[in-house]
MITORMAR-36312 format. One line per 3 residues: number of its first residue (from 0); for each residue x, y, z of C-alpha. Coordinates in steps of 0.001 Angstrom, whole numbers, plus 500000, padded with zeros to 6 digits. Layout:
BEGIN
NUM) X:Y:Z  ... .
REM end
This chain:
BEGIN
0) 553752:474267:462121  556059:475669:464810  555302:479246:463740 .
3) 551593:478604:463833  551842:477012:467265  554038:479808:468604 .
6) 551606:482372:467246  548751:480580:469005  550665:480552:472313 .
9) 551427:484246:471884  547763:485003:471213  546688:482974:474247 .
12) 549152:484835:476486  548108:488228:475099  544420:487310:475463 .
15) 544942:486231:479062  546856:489416:479805  544138:491555:478225 .
18) 541458:489646:480138  543230:490249:483467  543742:493882:482504 .
21) 540065:494210:481571  538945:492660:484845  541287:494959:486759 .
24) 540056:497941:484740  536396:497120:485352  536973:496610:489062 .
27) 539163:499642:489457  536991:502008:487486  533522:500648:487901 .
30) 533356:499019:491349  533352:501296:494349  534109:499366:497550 .
33) 533452:500480:501114  535183:503726:501969  535239:505177:498454 .
36) 533649:508532:497680  530833:506819:495761  529997:504409:498575 .
39) 526432:505077:499815  526351:506674:503271  524269:504552:505630 .
42) 522617:504975:509030  524366:504046:512278  522002:501159:513020 .
45) 522148:499853:509448  523855:496457:509550  523821:495998:505775 .
48) 526894:496343:503571  526649:498325:500336  528618:498372:497121 .
51) 528196:500425:493978  529119:499262:490484  528998:500770:487026 .
54) 529394:498604:483925  531079:499739:480705  527680:499651:478974 .
57) 526449:502385:481325  524277:500290:483638  524625:501335:487299 .
60) 524052:498913:490162  523744:498999:493934  524499:495695:495648 .
63) 523523:495026:499252  524874:492256:501455  522945:490816:504407 .
66) 524505:487579:505717  521260:486735:507560  518954:487229:504566 .
69) 516329:484555:504034  514848:486382:501048  516832:487997:498251 .
72) 515438:490865:496241  516157:492509:492897  514746:495577:491158 .
75) 515522:497178:487814  514391:500689:486959  514442:501688:483309 .
78) 514364:505441:482825  511529:505344:480321  507797:505224:480898 .
81) 504449:506244:479555  505639:509800:478869  507498:508346:475881 .
84) 504422:506610:474436  503958:507324:470720  500930:509643:470348 .
87) 499132:507101:468202  499595:504271:470762  498746:505425:474305 .
90) 499763:502779:476825  502536:501243:474700  505154:501419:477479 .
93) 502741:499642:479825  501980:497022:477163  505700:496390:476711 .
96) 506047:495843:480471  503419:493067:480262  505003:491364:477261 .
99) 508508:491344:478715  507448:488518:481051  506503:486224:478157 .
102) 509790:484495:477406  513359:485211:476303  515764:483561:473872 .
105) 517570:481767:476707  514346:480853:478531  511717:480689:475759 .
108) 508936:478996:477734  506129:481394:478529  505963:482313:482216 .
111) 509049:480222:483027  510440:483133:485021  507270:483493:487105 .
114) 507123:479742:487698  510740:479640:488904  510163:482573:491261 .
117) 506988:481003:492641  508596:477587:493098  511176:479182:495361 .
120) 508891:481148:497678  509129:484356:495714  506972:486938:494044 .
123) 507468:489198:491057  505785:492191:489507  506342:495429:487619 .
126) 504818:498860:487140  504976:501601:484541  505113:505224:485661 .
129) 505471:508407:483645  509262:508513:483587  510355:505041:484596 .
132) 509358:501396:484495  510300:499179:487426  510627:495376:487424 .
135) 511209:493565:490701  511179:490191:492413  511968:488545:495732 .
138) 512986:484924:496181  514453:482408:498585  517990:483723:499091 .
141) 519556:480411:497996  518192:480874:494467  519230:484427:493738 .
144) 521791:483584:491035  519550:481439:488777  516684:483903:489255 .
147) 518991:486753:488220  519981:484798:485133  516356:484612:484047 .
150) 515616:488214:485022  518606:489668:483178  517440:488165:479901 .
153) 514445:490540:479937  516915:493287:479114  519113:491303:476720 .
156) 516989:489106:474446  513199:489087:475049  511092:487267:472463 .
159) 507918:489397:472386  506137:486313:471091  503444:487087:468549 .
162) 501281:484408:470171  501249:486438:473409  500370:489826:471951 .
165) 496596:489365:471822  496440:487754:475258  498480:490449:476992 .
168) 496585:493175:475177  493463:491650:476771  495248:491618:480121 .
171) 496064:495329:479801  492454:496004:478833  491244:494012:481854 .
174) 493529:496063:484058  492018:499239:482617  488496:497909:483246 .
177) 489507:497093:486826  490448:500748:487398  487295:502208:485829 .
180) 485445:502262:489136  488448:503507:491095  487993:507114:492181 .
183) 491721:507764:492519  492292:506823:488880  489241:508811:487757 .
186) 490376:511953:489535  493966:511591:488342  492830:511339:484742 .
189) 490672:514447:485058  493799:516276:486274  495817:514844:483402 .
192) 493172:515656:480815  493136:519301:481940  496947:519536:481823 .
195) 498947:521310:479132  498375:519547:475802  502083:519946:475001 .
198) 503189:518049:478104  502985:514222:478325  501378:514576:481748 .
201) 498223:515165:479693  498368:511721:478060  496404:508555:478810 .
204) 498900:506034:480213  497244:502642:480802  496207:501477:477347 .
207) 493144:499642:476103  492423:496984:473540  491648:499756:471041 .
210) 494700:501987:471669  497083:499014:471498  495928:497682:468138 .
213) 498080:498462:465117  496821:501131:462722  497080:501410:458926 .
216) 498564:497950:458544  501182:498438:461265  501874:495408:463471 .
219) 501793:496584:467095  504486:494027:467910  506871:495855:465563 .
222) 506135:499112:467398  506892:497465:470718  510213:496066:469509 .
225) 511162:499455:468077  510322:501144:471366  512306:498521:473303 .
228) 515421:498793:471164  515416:502573:471321  514717:503136:475007 .
231) 515602:499953:476913  519237:500962:476875  521789:500043:479560 .
234) 522630:503670:480306  518984:504250:481308  518993:501323:483735 .
237) 519534:501220:487490  519772:497887:489268  519586:496922:492955 .
240) 520505:493424:494170  519956:492383:497785  521335:488997:498863 .
243) 523300:487044:501434  526363:486670:499208  529428:488862:499924 .
246) 529652:492156:498048  532345:490846:495702  530112:487952:494628 .
249) 527121:490227:494090  529266:492484:491920  530273:489409:489912 .
252) 526574:488718:489358  526152:492238:488008  529065:491790:485604 .
255) 528209:488280:484444  524460:488770:484067  524100:492343:482832 .
258) 527229:493188:480835  525463:492080:477651  522582:494532:478068 .
261) 522899:496686:474940  523405:500430:474908  521433:502084:472121 .
264) 523523:505277:472376  520279:507171:471895  520645:510753:473206 .
267) 518887:510911:476550  516756:513887:477439  513385:514985:478798 .
270) 512022:517007:475845  509208:518359:477993  511422:519540:480861 .
273) 510958:523234:480067  507192:522926:479498  504786:523695:482333 .
276) 502444:520706:482793  499734:522769:484477  498163:525058:481915 .
279) 497844:528689:482953  494155:528557:482091  493822:526202:485069 .
282) 495092:528884:487456  492488:530592:489658  490037:527811:488776 .
285) 487818:525436:490722  487178:522045:489145  484376:519921:490575 .
288) 484890:516180:489987  482086:513617:490302  483207:510693:492469 .
291) 481615:507261:492768  482186:506791:496483  480891:509152:499113 .
294) 483605:511801:499059  483990:515359:500320  487457:516676:499620 .
297) 489140:519812:498358  492659:519925:496906  494826:522988:496352 .
300) 497525:522341:493743  500427:524609:492842  503168:523883:490350 .
303) 506521:524666:492017  510168:524356:490881  511674:520876:490692 .
306) 512537:519978:494291  514994:517167:493563  518001:519502:493113 .
309) 517140:520916:496563  517188:517533:498301  519791:518576:500873 .
312) 517533:521323:502270  514045:520074:501272  512310:523463:501575 .
315) 508929:522248:500256  508829:519264:502602  509814:521446:505572 .
318) 507093:523936:504679  504564:521116:504321  505383:519976:507879 .
321) 504387:523444:509161  501206:523829:507099  500198:520234:507818 .
324) 500684:520569:511586  497555:519043:513147  498064:520311:516707 .
327) 496757:523412:518464  497134:526638:516505  497287:524878:513152 .
330) 495065:525057:510081  493288:521772:510876  492587:522745:514471 .
333) 491006:526038:513369  488818:524558:510624  487677:521678:512843 .
336) 486516:524176:515469  484410:525742:512711  482928:522317:511922 .
339) 484180:522449:508329  486866:519781:507937  487870:516314:509086 .
342) 491516:516165:507959  494367:518092:506371  497348:516572:504582 .
345) 500132:518495:502870  503033:517412:500672  504599:516893:497251 .
348) 502267:514999:494922  504017:514888:491558  507814:514729:491483 .
351) 508848:514639:487846  511631:516078:485723  511417:519840:485629 .
354) 508569:520330:488085  506910:519323:491329  503421:519988:492637 .
357) 502669:521213:496141  499315:519956:497404  497080:520748:500370 .
360) 494334:518121:500585  491443:518678:503001  488627:516323:503990 .
363) 485390:518306:504258  482254:518004:506311  478890:518812:504738 .
366) 479165:522282:506238  482668:522678:504802  481507:521620:501361 .
369) 478649:524077:501411  481004:526825:502642  483941:525865:500431 .
372) 484850:529512:499817  485345:529969:503553  487671:526937:503564 .
375) 489619:528410:500620  489892:531740:502409  491090:530004:505597 .
378) 493854:528184:503736  495194:531412:502261  494805:533122:505644 .
381) 497163:530540:507111  499632:531028:504241  499432:534782:504777 .
384) 500050:534205:508499  503304:532401:507628  504309:535274:505347 .
387) 504240:537638:508321  507453:536024:509584  510710:537208:508085 .
390) 511688:533577:508294  510149:530582:510000  511956:530175:513357 .
393) 515068:528045:513102  514147:525860:516110  511302:524377:514040 .
396) 513763:523469:511304  516177:522028:513872  513430:519771:515217 .
399) 512412:518826:511673  515968:517936:510592  516765:516314:513965 .
402) 513803:513972:513747  514759:513087:510156  518329:512342:511284 .
405) 517138:510234:514213  514777:508251:512010  517538:507647:509473 .
408) 520116:506440:511990  517592:504340:513949  515590:503075:510989 .
411) 513822:499733:511091  515230:497013:508909  512969:496645:505885 .
414) 512157:493523:503882  514212:492724:500796  511385:493687:498447 .
417) 510891:497111:500059  514631:497774:500087  515233:497125:496404 .
420) 512094:498836:495072  512818:501965:497119  516524:502281:496375 .
423) 516196:501566:492660  514009:504645:492204  516338:506720:494381 .
426) 519222:505762:492117  517546:507669:489287  517549:510861:491361 .
429) 520597:510923:493636  524364:510465:493265  525774:507155:494574 .
432) 526853:508445:497982  523391:509942:498605  521162:507069:497497 .
435) 520265:506349:501132  520580:509816:502646  519113:511843:499764 .
438) 515426:511140:500424  515828:511082:504213  518291:513610:505657 .
441) 517915:517391:505766  521313:519040:505982  520720:522796:505800 .
444) 518022:525405:506313  517357:527298:503083  515045:530010:504416 .
447) 515245:531891:501110  513836:528903:499226  511036:528544:501791 .
450) 510240:532256:501498  510249:532041:497703  507732:529195:497786 .
453) 505420:531194:500049  505649:534527:498240  506035:533526:494595 .
456) 504316:530162:494151  501753:529394:496889  499630:532354:495871 .
459) 495991:532626:494733  496972:533598:491171  498742:530248:490640 .
462) 496429:527802:492389  494280:525116:490794  491543:523891:493108 .
465) 489745:520563:492783  486648:519670:494776  485875:515953:494863 .
468) 482339:515009:495793  479478:512775:494770  475706:512759:494761 .
471) 472662:511571:492900  473215:512223:489226  470994:512079:486159 .
474) 471283:512753:482480  470301:516214:481319  468538:515743:478010 .
477) 468681:519358:476722  472472:519391:476821  472691:515848:475523 .
480) 470527:516830:472506  472828:519730:471668  475944:517586:471647 .
483) 475644:513825:471398  479186:513264:472677  478577:515309:475828 .
486) 476828:514001:478903  475696:516256:481712  475212:515181:485317 .
489) 473165:517213:487744  474611:516941:491220  472566:518004:494245 .
492) 474552:518328:497463  472441:518182:500616  474677:519316:503453 .
495) 474528:518574:507161  472511:521668:508051  469910:521098:505353 .
498) 471183:523746:502934  471712:522801:499321  474273:523401:496641 .
501) 473838:522324:493034  476575:521652:490510  476197:520667:486867 .
504) 478915:518352:485631  478839:519531:482051  482051:517867:480855 .
507) 483338:514319:480765  486875:512930:480883  487149:510684:477793 .
510) 488835:507572:479220  487198:507010:482598  484020:508930:481948 .
513) 484302:511008:485107  482027:514042:485034  483543:517403:485953 .
516) 482843:521117:485871  485374:523965:485680  484717:527496:486835 .
519) 486943:530526:487298  487151:532216:490669  485856:535760:490797 .
522) 488681:538306:490472  487559:540142:493587  487570:536874:495528 .
525) 491104:536096:494289  492230:539581:495319  490709:539123:498780 .
528) 492698:535917:499270  495952:537856:499060  495020:539899:502112 .
531) 492946:537379:504078  494201:537143:507649  492372:535910:510742 .
534) 493800:537622:513800  494710:535276:516621  493450:532169:514829 .
537) 496856:530625:514172  500164:530121:515909  503340:528205:515105 .
540) 503960:524793:516712  505433:524712:520218  508620:522815:521020 .
543) 508031:519079:520746  508173:517361:524155  507927:513887:522634 .
546) 511306:513924:520877  513519:511220:522379  516964:512127:523670 .
549) 517984:508856:525354  518657:506240:522688  520414:503743:525002 .
552) 520054:500086:524014  519179:497868:527009  519050:494433:525438 .
555) 521900:492188:524368  522151:490675:520928  521559:486933:520961 .
558) 521043:484252:518350  519294:481942:520807  515796:480734:519930 .
561) 515086:479174:523332  513612:482334:524833  511481:483739:522046 .
564) 508169:483664:523940  507372:486747:526078  507424:486161:529839 .
567) 504353:486746:531961  505591:489298:534519  502114:489965:535938 .
570) 498753:488334:535427  498185:488586:531663  501013:491096:531218 .
573) 503690:489767:528912  507130:491274:528323  509878:490466:525817 .
576) 513119:492418:525824  514363:492997:522272  517504:490998:521546 .
579) 517195:490969:517753  516733:494418:516220  518796:496355:518777 .
582) 517018:499657:518191  515810:502174:520822  512216:501333:519982 .
585) 509353:499301:521319  505644:498583:521253  503013:498301:523958 .
588) 499662:496702:523217  496838:496880:525742  493592:494973:525256 .
591) 490538:495783:527358  487909:493033:527341  484360:492542:528488 .
594) 481671:490069:527360  479425:493108:526929  481596:494181:523988 .
597) 480112:491304:522015  476838:493187:521412  476559:494971:518093 .
600) 475456:498162:519820  478518:498270:522053  480786:497369:519133 .
603) 479333:500159:516982  479466:502646:519867  483151:501885:520387 .
606) 483896:502335:516684  482258:505756:516712  483858:506722:520029 .
609) 487286:505796:518636  486831:508287:515802  485632:511057:518099 .
612) 488487:510344:520512  491046:510323:517665  489733:513729:516614 .
615) 490256:515059:520117  493709:513480:520456  495129:515222:517393 .
618) 495391:518556:519185  497566:517284:522014  499248:514190:520597 .
621) 500085:515181:517021  503623:516164:518137  504128:512543:519199 .
624) 503476:511408:515637  505989:513970:514372  508582:512618:516823 .
627) 508386:509071:515492  505771:507711:517904  502418:506216:516963 .
630) 499203:505278:518686  496362:503106:517492  492814:502526:518707 .
633) 490987:499458:517469  487655:497843:518256  486624:494245:517663 .
636) 483554:492358:518895  485724:490795:521629  488017:493563:522855 .
639) 489104:497181:522650  492774:497612:521764  495073:500543:522544 .
642) 498626:500328:521251  501607:502674:521124  504904:502248:519319 .
645) 508107:504020:518388  511061:505331:520398  510808:503564:523754 .
648) 511952:506445:525989  508651:508326:525545  506223:505426:525089 .
651) 504973:505266:528679  504474:509038:528618  502414:508671:525461 .
654) 500418:505725:526844  499731:507637:530065  498376:510655:528215 .
657) 496402:508427:525889  494777:506559:528782  493948:509834:530536 .
660) 492031:510827:527417  490424:507390:527184  489214:507833:530785 .
663) 487752:511191:529650  489219:513025:532642  489406:516402:530906 .
666) 487030:516151:527985  483783:514683:526693  482455:514294:523147 .
669) 480408:517234:521964  477494:517334:519565  479574:518733:516698 .
672) 482291:516026:516779  479647:513332:517337  477635:514411:514310 .
675) 480687:514848:512095  482257:511482:512910  478948:509628:512820 .
678) 478535:510866:509258  482153:509968:508441  481741:506418:509756 .
681) 478445:505886:507940  479944:507061:504664  483053:504930:505111 .
684) 480992:501807:505802  478684:502586:502910  481637:502926:500553 .
687) 482449:499248:501166  479702:498408:498676  481634:500362:496026 .
690) 484896:498463:496451  485984:496169:493588  484092:492856:493581 .
693) 487161:490872:494699  487575:493138:497767  483878:492853:498609 .
696) 484083:489100:498179  486888:488926:500733  484812:490904:503214 .
699) 481696:488778:502772  483719:485575:503017  485148:486703:506346 .
702) 481636:487563:507484  480378:484147:506376  483140:482198:508127 .
705) 483805:484073:511354  481557:483699:514398  482108:487140:515893 .
708) 481623:489553:513020  478839:491992:512317  477615:492744:508817 .
711) 478051:496241:507415  474326:496731:506952  473688:495710:510566 .
714) 476354:498093:511827  474945:500900:509683  471454:500304:511048 .
717) 472794:500334:514608  474852:503452:513931  471768:505278:512715 .
720) 470154:504842:516118  473123:505998:518222  472855:509240:520170 .
723) 475491:511422:521795  474491:509958:525162  475727:506546:523973 .
726) 479353:507734:523949  479542:510869:526093  480559:509214:529352 .
729) 482846:506469:530584  479862:504492:531834  478406:504494:528313 .
732) 481622:503145:526776  482518:500682:529546  479227:499650:531167 .
735) 480722:498377:534431  477319:497857:535944  476903:494859:533683 .
738) 480359:493316:533863  483871:493775:535133  486706:494670:532809 .
741) 489754:492573:532195  492934:493783:530524  495959:492064:529084 .
744) 499129:493615:527721  502112:492737:525557  505289:494821:525825 .
747) 508130:494212:523414  511239:496197:522659  513938:498305:524274 .
750) 512747:498758:527886  514091:498467:531398  512218:495443:532805 .
753) 511627:496999:536239  509993:500059:534590  507573:497816:532712 .
756) 506696:495968:535905  506284:499218:537868  503967:500732:535261 .
759) 501601:497793:534996  501452:497269:538748  499926:500752:538941 .
762) 497715:500427:535866  494637:498904:537606  494501:501925:539913 .
765) 494263:504195:536845  491097:502330:535831  489563:502183:539303 .
768) 490283:505883:539898  487975:506559:536984  485206:504402:538427 .
771) 485920:501292:536359  485960:497827:537905  488947:495656:536974 .
774) 489158:491959:537787  492152:490102:536378  490919:486773:537740 .
777) 487924:486497:535420  488345:484920:531954  489527:487457:529425 .
780) 487730:486314:526282  486846:483263:524252  490068:483612:522277 .
783) 492288:484161:525324  495826:482813:524961  497159:481165:528115 .
786) 500646:480175:529163  501323:476586:528159  504069:474183:529223 .
789) 507117:473907:526998  506431:471885:523880  502828:472991:523486 .
792) 501625:475517:520958  500316:479003:521754  497885:480241:519099 .
795) 494611:479685:517348  495877:477871:514240  498218:475094:515315 .
798) 501210:473769:513435  500005:470373:512266  500033:468320:509086 .
801) 496885:469960:507656  498401:473404:508161  501629:472292:506523 .
804) 499730:470810:503574  497762:474044:503094  500968:476047:502690 .
807) 502665:473413:500551  499694:472880:498249  499006:476553:497625 .
810) 502682:477078:496740  502313:474383:494090  498960:475597:492770 .
813) 499174:479393:492806  501290:479995:489695  499483:477203:487811 .
816) 496111:478672:488813  497194:482116:487629  498626:480802:484359 .
819) 495591:478692:483534  492722:481026:484442  494278:484407:483689 .
822) 496953:483826:481065  495496:480879:479114  491750:481233:479609 .
825) 491819:485047:479919  489099:485032:482562  490173:488296:484169 .
828) 492947:490460:485556  492457:489704:489278  493234:485983:489669 .
831) 494956:484534:492713  495019:481766:495271  496317:481843:498826 .
834) 496217:480345:502290  493491:482043:504319  493376:482149:508124 .
837) 490183:483270:509859  490342:483079:513645  490634:479340:514388 .
840) 490239:478135:510799  492751:477717:508004  491933:476992:504392 .
843) 492766:477610:500748  491166:480488:498868  490705:480798:495102 .
846) 489510:484113:493682  488700:485351:490174  487216:488709:489181 .
849) 485886:488555:485665  483325:489767:483172  482233:486129:482907 .
852) 479266:484822:484870  480244:483489:488338  478545:480223:487440 .
855) 481106:479719:484683  483974:480754:486949  482777:478197:489498 .
858) 483075:475384:486959  486489:476546:485693  487967:476691:489190 .
861) 486889:473133:489903  488048:471941:486500  491459:473324:487389 .
864) 491481:471603:490791  490484:468287:489202  493378:468574:486752 .
867) 495867:469143:489556  495473:465598:490876  497109:464203:487738 .
870) 499696:466984:487712  500932:466141:491213  500645:462374:490731 .
873) 502284:462123:487307  503806:465395:486050  505843:466439:489067 .
876) 509081:464564:489637  510384:463643:493073  512916:466438:492664 .
879) 510149:468926:491803  508241:468040:494960  511342:468115:497170 .
882) 512307:471515:495764  508810:472882:496334  508626:471626:499908 .
885) 512044:473085:500715  510919:476386:499265  507696:476343:501303 .
888) 509602:475558:504476  511881:478552:503994  509004:480919:503286 .
891) 506944:480246:506413  507370:481969:509749  506941:479005:512133 .
894) 510143:477315:511016  511075:475366:514164  507865:473323:514198 .
897) 505847:473698:511009  508988:473612:508886  509907:470187:510209 .
900) 506407:468893:509476  506617:470150:505889  509825:468202:505302 .
903) 507882:465006:506063  505141:465722:503509  504981:463170:500683 .
906) 503449:463094:497217  500632:460892:498451  499951:463326:501314 .
909) 499497:466156:498809  497217:464137:496525  495106:462798:499399 .
912) 494757:466272:500892  493776:467761:497516  491128:465098:496946 .
915) 489730:465057:500474  489743:468762:501307  489151:470407:497931 .
918) 487553:467970:495485  485559:465184:497160  482046:466583:497908 .
921) 481448:464313:500897  484582:465380:502790  485428:468908:501746 .
924) 484345:471971:503711  483760:474885:501411  482245:478355:501389 .
927) 481434:480178:498160  481015:483919:497651  479616:485140:494336 .
930) 479345:488823:493453  476909:489592:490634  476095:492802:488844 .
933) 472976:491415:487185  469270:491019:487855  468701:489162:491126 .
936) 466420:486471:489713  468808:485732:486866  471549:485487:489446 .
939) 469740:482853:491442  468633:480797:488444  472109:480871:486915 .
942) 473857:479800:490073  471191:477295:491076  471760:475374:487836 .
945) 475413:474904:488763  474931:473839:492365  471972:471509:491757 .
948) 474303:468564:491238  476700:469331:494091  476521:466860:496924 .
951) 476778:468263:500474  476342:471794:499259  478673:474358:500848 .
954) 477688:477542:502665  476973:479958:499838  476394:483678:499976 .
957) 475284:485512:496860  475495:489285:496650  473738:490980:493761 .
960) 474145:494650:493010  471013:496125:491426  470341:499846:491282 .
963) 473067:500526:493874  471461:498154:496402  473100:495038:497797 .
966) 470888:491977:498105  472179:489045:500112  471037:485447:500117 .
969) 472415:482518:502023  471804:478884:501247  470416:476757:504051 .
972) 469239:473170:503663  469843:473386:499925  467437:476335:499548 .
975) 468114:480023:499134  466718:482053:502011  465579:485495:500890 .
978) 465882:488379:503331  462624:490104:504282  461665:492873:501887 .
REM end
């Protein structure tokens, strides 16, 4: 007995010693504290603390400490994605992502994870890309540890319940159907379909009900589990945890929650790394792609060497900043003068293992589309212009790298969700010390790499050109008869000057059905592009006068909440010195108001004028955007808004130059810019009718509820009648003969108070010098906010019990609504509920996009609401309600007042509010938007049957889409009012 006992004591001592040694070993080898060589380098203004950990199983983690965090965030990136899909099961990786949410051995209840996140003011999601799959969530910071416990089990012991397979396969299929009308997805899949067959970039990645069904007796669930066990290995995983706990505690979470993640020891490689994704047969080609929305765009795509290994010098990004320069002497400026383009954007589009793609994307006018060969020639002329330099002048690189450095060291503090989802992807690409700096800083000028890109890759012989456009299409029977699987679309382009161009879309992408046509460029034309050069048309950017040099901080850090409201330093001029973020930045917002703005003609004129003005501003103010400044012009039916933001030293300079242009001192709109932007605005407004039904429903609901909104069709009709004379003078834009102007301003940030006061004292004279009448004593607008005594509320939606109950109730209902209507009833992919604020009104919104009839959806939504009375009354415990209310309080912004009201909410308050405001016909106030894609008469009869028995019928707007036309009916006095035909 003694020997046995002694042996046990010995084993206990040895075990304890080994445990201490193991802990020491893990900490010493796998945890890199501040100051170590693997500690991420952070910006000077970054107040966060970082730690890096690596577990014995190969999982690598970045932990981030913010003692002030109200929300915690977590993201996991698994280095496997749709590129690893088995050929016979396209979309399998995406399907797996869906199923991983459906329960684990430790937490077997379906959707328990989502419910826990939602109950604590959080959100969760995931996405599958080609080479990685990312899972992420944010949550009330107090509940990070239990949320992590649930999250970690995804990667340790998921159930992949057989009962969920069919439902989630339907969800994936619904997601695919949702994207079918999305032009971005259609175009991307044409590109992928034309890619090298030997590269996974060619493959379909979403999945459908058909592709995710087992074949030849194979259970698709078995394929998913096999895929998971092989590729969801700890050594492929990167984890980011953001929380308020100290670094040491966050590292403990990593060890305790993720040490059990298995390592499959499967050799890791990218088998396709040496294969070119863009087939050589695509070089020197032009592919026309049929778009659903009104689109005129041309894209130049070149495959270039993988840019990730060059992250310290970023030659492709530097070169893109030169080609994409929108100021005077640049490619955009030249082509706009020719009336051919509306925009130019340049950058890296695909960044995958072994290759990158360099893309120049250009928005075309009708003239540019008709003369697309001229646009192509102009692009290569600009590239040839750059080749005339032995190297691009170093001062341009110094400005480029200096701005990047300034932005990194003075970066705004991001939200927890943005932090974790960004850094977790960076962890896949950069060593630990460069996780933060790698994507942001530029350390050296590699002029040889820049020259190599220009001379060896961005050449006509290696370009693939895509032209995206749309038009009236029809089936071409002769071609259809020859090949039953081939559909042909005839596309007639009628351009701005009346000339025509016809394209036959003789091929069809198999998954999205997008029509396209491929043609080879003429050899002589390709040869001419190598020598194209337009003398005197281009010049390199000048030195940037908007770069800030004084980054002095004027405010003092304070934790006080007694002085959070801006002070009125002049009549309707409000100023708040930053005492929170402590960055050399600020924002100035100026609103110009006049009752005359409330007319639809003036509103539409201002919208069009904004676009023409923005066009003009690009030449002179694009350098400001490069230097980290921004400006924004916005028109509403009540006011015209001009705002500037960014580094505060240069903001008044920017605002001054912006206002000089607004006053049209040195310019006036011309016929070319008027015509081009009028067409752009009309097409943009018209495209609203091609948005997904849920997006259109949101628009029409806002239009139905708000007093001062104008319908798209009304704006389009008004726009049609506008002439250049409506916007070519200051008197046209600000008709002072009819009313006096009133302005109000809000200034917030890092400013010297006396400079703010001095500027706005002189501002009225800037208006009057241009012939405008300013009167600050007249009322500003119907929604004007005035200074109120302490204790009163400033704002349209006040913090009262109804507001508190809206937020509390939607937090209770949203995950249940999603689970019932999407997961259980499978009514559609887009299902959500939220608090909605429109001007002075607050309410609860429930939205479902489905293949089911809206009449049926109507009944299912109200069946759900009816069932929630019993759920709150009987199913929820006192602890459940208290937890939910605490969570709601921490998630809202108006904590000092609304948060206190929420803490006083009771169970009976919630039930009474639900019954009175949402269920009881005699007391609820409700608006209903239904989007139909069926025959109009069937629409009305179907919906009428449902609403016949509703007492106190709500405002209802029905929008039916027949033959590309939108028909609108509103219900008044229990009858549908048809618009005049």
